VEXDREN-2710 file (C-alpha; in Angstrom, 1 decimal):
% VEXDREN-2710
k/r/px/py/pz
1/MET/0.0/0.0/0.0
2/SER/1.4/3.4/-1.0
3/ALA/1.8/6.2/1.5
4/ASP/-1.0/8.2/-0.2
5/ASN/-3.4/5.3/0.4
6/ARG/-2.7/5.0/4.2
7/ARG/-3.3/8.4/5.5
8/VAL/-3.9/8.3/9.3
9/LYS/-7.5/9.0/10.4
10/THR/-7.2/7.7/13.9
11/ARG/-4.1/7.2/16.1
12/ARG/-3.3/6.0/19.6
13/VAL/-0.3/7.8/21.2
14/PHE/1.4/6.5/24.4
15/HIS/3.7/9.0/26.0
16/ILE/6.3/7.5/28.4
17/PRO/7.8/10.4/30.5
18/GLY/11.3/10.5/31.9
19/TYR/12.2/10.6/35.6
20/ASP/9.5/13.1/36.5
21/PRO/7.8/13.3/39.9
22/PHE/5.1/15.7/38.8
23/HIS/1.5/15.0/38.0
24/PRO/1.1/14.1/34.3
25/ARG/-1.4/16.9/33.9
26/ARG/1.6/19.1/33.1
27/TYR/2.0/17.1/29.8
28/ARG/-1.6/17.8/28.8
29/GLU/-1.3/21.5/29.5
30/LEU/2.1/21.6/27.7
31/TYR/0.5/19.9/24.7
32/ARG/-2.5/22.3/24.8
33/THR/-0.5/25.5/24.8
34/GLU/2.4/24.5/22.5
35/SER/0.1/22.8/19.9
36/ALA/-1.9/26.0/19.7
37/ALA/1.3/28.0/19.2
38/GLN/2.6/25.6/16.5
39/ALA/-0.7/25.6/14.7
40/GLN/-0.6/29.4/14.5
41/ILE/2.9/29.3/13.1
42/SER/2.4/26.4/10.7
43/GLY/-1.1/27.1/9.6
44/TYR/-3.1/24.1/10.7
45/GLU/-5.9/23.5/13.1
46/ILE/-5.6/21.5/16.3
47/GLY/-7.6/21.3/19.5
48/ILE/-7.7/19.0/22.6
49/LYS/-10.1/18.0/25.3
50/ALA/-9.7/16.1/28.5
51/ALA/-10.7/12.4/28.7
52/THR/-10.9/9.9/31.5
53/SER/-9.1/6.7/32.1
54/ASP/-8.5/4.4/35.1
55/THR/-5.0/3.4/34.0
56/THR/-3.5/6.4/32.2
57/PHE/-3.7/10.2/32.0
58/ARG/-5.6/10.9/28.8
59/TRP/-6.7/13.5/26.4
60/GLN/-8.3/13.6/22.9
61/VAL/-6.9/15.6/19.9
62/GLN/-8.8/16.7/16.8
63/ALA/-6.7/18.2/14.0
64/ARG/-6.9/19.2/10.4
65/MET/-3.6/19.2/8.6
66/ASP/-2.9/19.3/4.9
67/GLY/-6.6/19.0/4.1
68/HIS/-7.0/15.9/6.3
69/ASP/-9.0/15.4/9.5
70/VAL/-7.2/13.3/12.1
71/GLY/-8.3/12.1/15.6
72/ALA/-5.8/11.0/18.2
73/GLN/-6.0/9.7/21.7
74/ILE/-2.9/10.5/23.8
75/ASP/-2.2/8.5/27.0
76/VAL/0.5/9.4/29.4
77/LEU/1.8/6.1/31.0
78/VAL/2.3/7.2/34.6
79/TRP/5.2/6.1/36.8
80/SER/5.6/9.4/38.7
81/ASP/4.6/7.7/41.9
82/ILE/7.6/5.4/41.6
83/VAL/9.8/8.4/41.0
84/ARG/8.4/10.2/44.0
85/ASP/9.0/7.1/46.2
86/SER/12.6/7.0/45.0
87/MET/13.1/10.7/45.9
88/ALA/11.7/10.3/49.4
89/GLN/15.2/10.3/50.9
90/SER/16.6/12.1/53.9
91/ILE/19.5/14.5/53.5
92/PRO/22.1/12.0/54.9
93/ALA/20.6/9.3/52.6
94/THR/21.0/11.5/49.6
95/TYR/24.7/12.1/50.4
96/LEU/25.1/8.3/50.7
97/GLN/23.4/8.0/47.3
98/LEU/26.0/10.5/46.0
99/LEU/28.9/8.3/47.1
100/GLN/27.3/5.1/45.8
101/THR/26.3/6.5/42.5
102/ALA/29.7/8.2/41.9
103/TRP/31.5/4.9/42.8
104/THR/29.3/2.9/40.4
105/TYR/30.0/5.2/37.4
106/ILE/33.6/5.7/38.1
107/SER/34.7/2.2/39.3
108/THR/33.1/0.5/36.3
109/GLY/34.7/2.9/33.8
110/THR/31.3/4.0/32.6
111/LEU/31.8/7.7/33.3
112/ARG/35.0/7.8/31.3
113/ARG/33.4/6.2/28.3
114/LEU/30.4/8.4/28.4
115/MET/32.7/11.4/28.2
116/ARG/34.0/10.2/24.9
117/MET/30.7/10.9/23.2
118/ARG/29.0/14.0/24.7
119/LYS/30.3/16.1/27.5
120/GLY/27.0/17.8/28.1
121/PRO/25.1/15.0/29.8
122/VAL/28.2/14.0/31.7
123/ILE/28.5/17.6/33.0
124/ALA/24.8/17.4/33.9
125/ALA/25.5/14.2/35.8
126/LEU/28.5/15.8/37.7
127/TYR/26.5/18.9/38.5
128/PRO/24.5/17.4/41.4
129/VAL/27.6/15.9/42.8
130/MET/29.5/19.2/42.8
131/MET/26.5/21.2/43.9
132/LEU/25.7/18.9/46.9
133/LEU/29.3/18.8/48.0
134/GLY/29.5/22.5/47.7
135/GLN/26.3/22.9/49.8
136/LEU/27.9/20.6/52.4
137/VAL/31.1/22.5/52.5
138/LEU/29.3/25.9/52.7
139/ALA/27.0/24.6/55.5
140/VAL/29.8/23.3/57.6
141/SER/31.9/26.4/57.0
142/VAL/29.2/28.7/58.1
143/GLY/28.4/26.5/61.1
144/ALA/32.1/26.4/62.1
145/LEU/32.3/30.2/61.7
146/GLY/29.3/30.7/63.9
147/ALA/30.5/28.2/66.5
148/GLY/34.0/29.9/66.6
149/LEU/32.5/33.3/67.1
150/VAL/30.2/32.2/69.9
151/GLY/33.0/30.2/71.6
152/ALA/35.4/33.2/71.3
153/GLY/32.8/35.5/72.8
154/ILE/32.1/33.2/75.8
155/THR/35.8/32.8/76.4
156/ALA/36.4/36.5/76.3
157/LEU/33.6/37.2/78.7
158/LEU/34.0/34.4/81.2
159/GLY/37.5/33.2/80.7
160/ALA/38.8/30.0/79.3
161/ASP/38.8/28.1/82.6
162/THR/35.3/29.0/83.7
163/LEU/33.3/26.6/81.6
164/GLY/36.1/24.3/80.4
165/GLY/34.9/21.6/77.9
166/ALA/31.4/22.9/77.9
167/VAL/32.4/25.6/75.5
168/SER/33.7/23.0/73.0
169/VAL/30.4/21.0/73.3
170/LEU/28.4/24.2/72.7
171/GLU/30.6/25.0/69.7
172/TRP/30.0/21.5/68.2
173/GLY/26.3/21.9/68.8
174/ILE/26.2/25.3/67.0
175/LEU/28.3/23.9/64.1
176/LEU/26.0/20.9/63.6
177/GLY/22.8/22.9/64.1
178/VAL/23.7/25.7/61.7
179/ALA/24.9/23.2/59.1
180/ALA/21.8/21.1/59.3
181/MET/19.6/24.2/59.1
182/LEU/21.4/25.4/55.9
183/LEU/21.3/21.9/54.3
184/ARG/17.5/21.8/54.9
185/TRP/17.2/25.3/53.4
186/PHE/19.1/24.1/50.3
187/LYS/16.8/21.1/49.9
188/ALA/13.7/23.2/50.3
189/HIS/14.8/25.4/47.4
190/ASP/15.8/22.5/45.1
191/ASN/13.1/23.5/42.7
192/LYS/15.6/26.2/41.6
193/LEU/18.8/24.3/42.0
194/PHE/17.8/20.7/40.9
195/ALA/20.7/19.1/42.7
196/TYR/18.6/16.7/44.8
197/TYR/16.4/15.9/41.8
198/LEU/19.2/15.1/39.5
199/MET/21.0/13.1/42.2
200/HIS/18.0/10.9/42.7
201/ASP/17.6/10.5/39.0
202/TYR/21.1/9.2/38.4
203/ALA/21.0/7.1/41.6
204/PHE/17.8/5.5/40.3
205/SER/19.7/4.0/37.4
206/ALA/22.9/3.3/39.3
207/ARG/21.3/1.5/42.3
208/TYR/20.9/-1.8/40.4
209/LYS/23.8/-1.0/38.0
210/GLY/21.5/-0.7/35.0
211/ALA/18.9/-3.3/35.9
212/ASN/15.3/-2.0/36.4
213/PRO/14.0/-1.8/40.0
214/PRO/11.3/-4.5/40.6
215/ALA/8.5/-1.9/41.0
216/LEU/9.4/-0.4/37.6
217/GLU/9.5/-3.8/35.9
218/THR/6.0/-4.5/37.1
219/ARG/4.8/-1.1/35.8
220/MET/6.5/-1.7/32.5
221/LYS/4.6/-4.9/32.0
222/ALA/1.4/-3.1/32.7
223/PHE/2.4/-0.5/30.1
224/GLY/3.1/-3.3/27.6
225/ASP/-0.4/-4.7/28.1
226/LEU/-2.0/-1.3/27.4
227/ILE/0.0/-0.8/24.2
228/ALA/-0.7/-4.4/23.1
229/ALA/-4.4/-3.8/23.6
230/ALA/-4.3/-0.7/21.4
231/LEU/-2.7/-2.8/18.7
232/ALA/-5.9/-4.8/18.6
233/GLU/-8.0/-1.7/18.0
234/ASP/-9.3/-0.3/14.8
235/VAL/-6.9/2.5/14.5
236/ASP/-4.3/3.3/11.8
237/GLU/-1.2/3.9/13.9
238/VAL/0.0/3.2/17.5
239/LEU/2.8/5.6/18.3
240/VAL/4.9/5.2/21.4
241/VAL/6.8/8.3/22.5
242/GLY/9.7/7.9/25.0
243/HIS/11.1/11.1/26.3
244/SER/14.5/11.3/28.2
245/SER/14.8/8.1/30.4
246/GLY/11.4/7.1/29.2
247/ALA/13.1/6.2/25.9
248/HIS/14.9/3.2/27.3
249/LEU/11.8/2.1/29.1
250/ALA/10.0/2.2/25.7
251/VAL/12.7/0.1/24.1
252/SER/12.2/-2.8/26.5
253/ILE/8.4/-2.5/26.5
254/LEU/8.2/-2.7/22.7
255/ALA/10.8/-5.5/22.5
256/ASP/8.7/-7.6/24.9
257/ILE/5.5/-7.0/23.0
258/ILE/7.1/-8.1/19.7
259/ARG/8.9/-11.1/21.2
260/ASP/5.6/-12.2/22.9
261/GLY/3.9/-12.3/19.5
262/ARG/1.5/-9.4/20.4
263/LEU/2.2/-7.4/17.2
264/PRO/-0.6/-8.4/14.8
265/GLN/0.3/-8.6/11.1
266/ASP/-2.9/-7.0/10.0
267/GLY/-3.3/-4.5/12.8
268/PRO/-2.3/-0.8/13.2
269/LYS/1.2/0.3/12.3
270/LEU/3.5/0.4/15.3
271/ALA/5.9/3.3/15.6
272/PHE/8.4/4.5/18.2
273/LEU/9.7/8.1/18.6
274/SER/12.5/8.5/21.1
275/LEU/13.2/12.1/22.2
276/GLY/16.1/13.5/24.1
277/GLN/17.3/10.0/25.0
278/VAL/19.8/9.3/27.7
279/VAL/20.0/5.5/26.9
280/PRO/23.8/5.3/27.4
281/MET/23.6/6.4/31.0
282/VAL/21.9/3.0/31.6
283/SER/23.0/0.7/28.8
284/PHE/26.7/1.3/29.6
285/LEU/26.2/-0.1/33.1
286/PRO/27.3/-3.7/33.9
287/LYS/23.9/-5.1/34.7
288/ALA/22.0/-3.6/31.9
289/GLY/22.1/-6.8/29.9
290/GLY/18.3/-6.8/29.4
291/LEU/18.3/-3.3/27.9
292/ARG/21.2/-4.2/25.6
293/ARG/19.4/-7.3/24.4
294/ASP/16.3/-5.2/23.8
295/LEU/18.2/-2.5/21.9
296/ALA/19.8/-5.0/19.6
297/PHE/16.5/-6.8/19.0
298/LEU/14.3/-3.7/18.3
299/SER/16.9/-2.3/15.9
300/THR/16.2/-5.3/13.5
301/ILE/12.4/-5.1/13.3
302/LYS/11.8/-3.4/10.0
303/GLU/8.1/-3.3/10.5
304/VAL/8.3/-0.9/13.5
305/ALA/9.6/2.5/12.6
306/TRP/12.0/3.9/15.2
307/VAL/13.0/7.5/14.8
308/ASP/15.4/9.0/17.4
309/VAL/15.3/12.8/17.7
310/THR/17.9/14.7/19.7
311/ALA/19.6/18.1/19.4
312/PRO/23.2/19.2/20.2
313/GLY/21.6/22.2/21.9
314/ASP/20.1/19.9/24.5
315/GLY/22.9/19.4/27.1
316/CYS/20.9/16.8/29.0
317/CYS/20.8/14.2/26.3
318/PHE/23.2/12.1/24.3
319/ALA/22.7/14.2/21.1
320/LEU/22.9/12.3/17.8
321/CYS/24.4/9.2/19.6
322/ASP/22.9/6.1/18.0
323/PRO/21.9/4.3/21.2
324/VAL/22.3/0.8/19.7
325/ALA/25.6/1.4/18.0
326/VAL/27.4/3.3/20.8
327/THR/26.3/0.6/23.3
328/GLY/28.2/-1.9/21.1
329/VAL/25.3/-4.2/20.4
330/ALA/24.4/-3.3/16.8
331/PRO/23.7/-6.6/14.9
332/LYS/24.6/-7.1/11.2
333/ASP/20.9/-6.7/10.2
334/LYS/20.4/-3.5/12.2
335/HIS/17.8/-1.3/10.5
336/TRP/16.9/1.3/13.2
337/PRO/16.9/3.8/14.7
338/LEU/16.9/6.7/12.2
339/VAL/19.0/9.3/14.1
340/ILE/18.1/12.9/13.3
341/SER/18.5/16.3/14.8
342/ALA/15.8/18.7/15.9
343/ALA/18.4/21.3/15.2
344/PHE/17.4/23.9/17.8
345/THR/19.7/26.6/16.5
346/GLN/18.0/26.4/13.1
347/SER/14.4/25.6/14.0
348/LEU/14.2/28.3/16.6
349/THR/14.7/32.0/15.6
350/PRO/17.8/33.7/16.9
351/THR/15.7/35.6/19.4
352/ARG/14.0/32.5/20.8
353/TRP/17.3/30.5/20.9
354/LYS/18.9/33.3/22.8
355/ALA/16.1/33.2/25.4
356/LEU/16.3/29.5/25.8
357/ARG/20.0/28.7/25.3
358/TRP/21.0/28.6/29.0
359/ARG/17.7/27.2/30.3
360/PHE/19.0/23.6/30.1
361/PHE/16.0/21.8/31.7
362/ARG/13.5/23.8/29.5
363/LEU/15.5/22.8/26.4
364/HIS/15.3/19.2/27.4
365/PHE/11.5/19.5/26.9
366/GLN/11.7/21.5/23.7
367/TYR/11.0/18.4/21.6
368/LEU/7.4/18.5/23.0
369/CYS/7.1/22.2/22.2
370/ALA/6.5/24.6/19.3
371/PHE/9.3/25.7/17.0
372/ASP/9.0/29.2/15.5
373/GLN/10.8/28.3/12.3
374/PRO/10.3/24.5/12.1
375/LYS/12.2/22.2/9.8
376/ASP/11.1/18.6/9.3
377/TYR/10.5/17.9/13.0
378/ASP/7.1/18.9/14.4
379/TYR/5.8/17.0/17.4
380/PHE/2.2/17.9/16.8
381/GLN/2.2/16.8/13.1
382/ILE/3.8/13.5/14.2
383/THR/1.2/12.9/17.0
384/ALA/-1.9/14.4/15.3
385/GLY/-1.1/14.6/11.6
386/PRO/-2.2/12.4/8.6
387/LEU/1.3/10.8/7.9
388/MET/2.5/7.7/9.7
389/LEU/5.9/8.1/11.3
390/ILE/7.5/5.6/8.8
391/ASP/6.1/7.6/5.8
392/ARG/7.0/11.0/7.3
393/TYR/10.7/10.1/7.4
394/ARG/10.8/7.5/4.6
395/THR/13.3/9.5/2.5
396/ARG/15.1/11.2/5.4
397/LYS/18.7/10.4/5.7
398/PRO/20.3/10.1/9.2
399/SER/22.3/13.0/10.6
400/GLN/25.8/13.1/9.1
401/SER/27.2/14.1/12.5
402/ARG/25.7/11.2/14.4
403/ILE/28.0/9.1/16.6
404/ASP/27.7/5.4/15.8
405/THR/31.1/4.0/17.0
406/PRO/30.9/1.4/19.8
407/VAL/31.9/2.9/23.1
408/SER/30.5/0.8/26.0
409/LYS/32.7/-1.6/27.9
410/PHE/29.8/-3.8/28.7
411/THR/28.0/-5.5/25.8
412/SER/26.7/-8.7/27.4
413/PHE/23.0/-9.6/27.3
414/ALA/23.2/-11.5/30.5
415/VAL/20.8/-10.4/33.2
END
């Protein structure tokens, strides 16, 4: 069947977020505002309305693009509760996580190998370590200064021999009290610093050295059941979107669906869009054998379009790094992913780029937002337009600046 004869009229979209503790409502509101902005720029019509679901966070989309009416149902596959549970750590526990996570990435050689590809995400990984250590040093220094001043004042007033060791006990109490107070203040303001958030994020992957935590494995199986059920529906395309660390979850979920024989030959077209992926942060770890196996397997399934979109301007992702190839598991019959760039510096006007350039976390979500001078990547045309993903990029060549050289030390599929 030609591309002209298989225009999409109905689509199911499953969005798998990254490590995000917030309510998925933020994704619906982001879609609402940004799709309206993109529609005004690109000259099409799009609107959304809320919908209910017991298992996902859902909304409906109606669009008219290129003279075609398209309906889409978008479901956010929620695992924010697992994220919040993993972030429920005390301040001492977070510093213990820091030591454990740093040791995992350094002792296995993973950090050194990650730096060979893109420095941006490695700097992002080092940021919470340096920020938390800096906060600790500052808190202790201020506490020591306060304790020293109080101790010196008491000694000057009463004499060194009057209270004896009681002054030292008081000084230690002040030092620890002030330090604890400052550390609590830093944690309370982490919505601006992101040190604790990022530390928990990297610790989540490092805790099991690349293997998924049991609670996440269970949730991923449930996600797979939802996607497999959609593949039995009368729709034209089932599109799975994995953003950030949600990309590697999607890889394993889709691989399991296909291996289990739940991809019908006469059903909807299955497509996978990975955005701002950080796959190497996990796949390079020693116990990520399951993910490495899934990456190799999914890369050979020609029937499932896999397009990987990143941008060098996004310092929080492994931009233009082919996640299969750099992990060192590319089989001879590898077909996917198609690695392309969202090209922020070209698809955003100079004024807009200047406004966003140093807003690193906002840029990491730009893939889900409007572009004021779009090129061939438009999130809303992909999720609500008449073209299937495989047809939209059928003639698109991969980015010439992509990195596809094997880098990972660990390539075993053993789990």
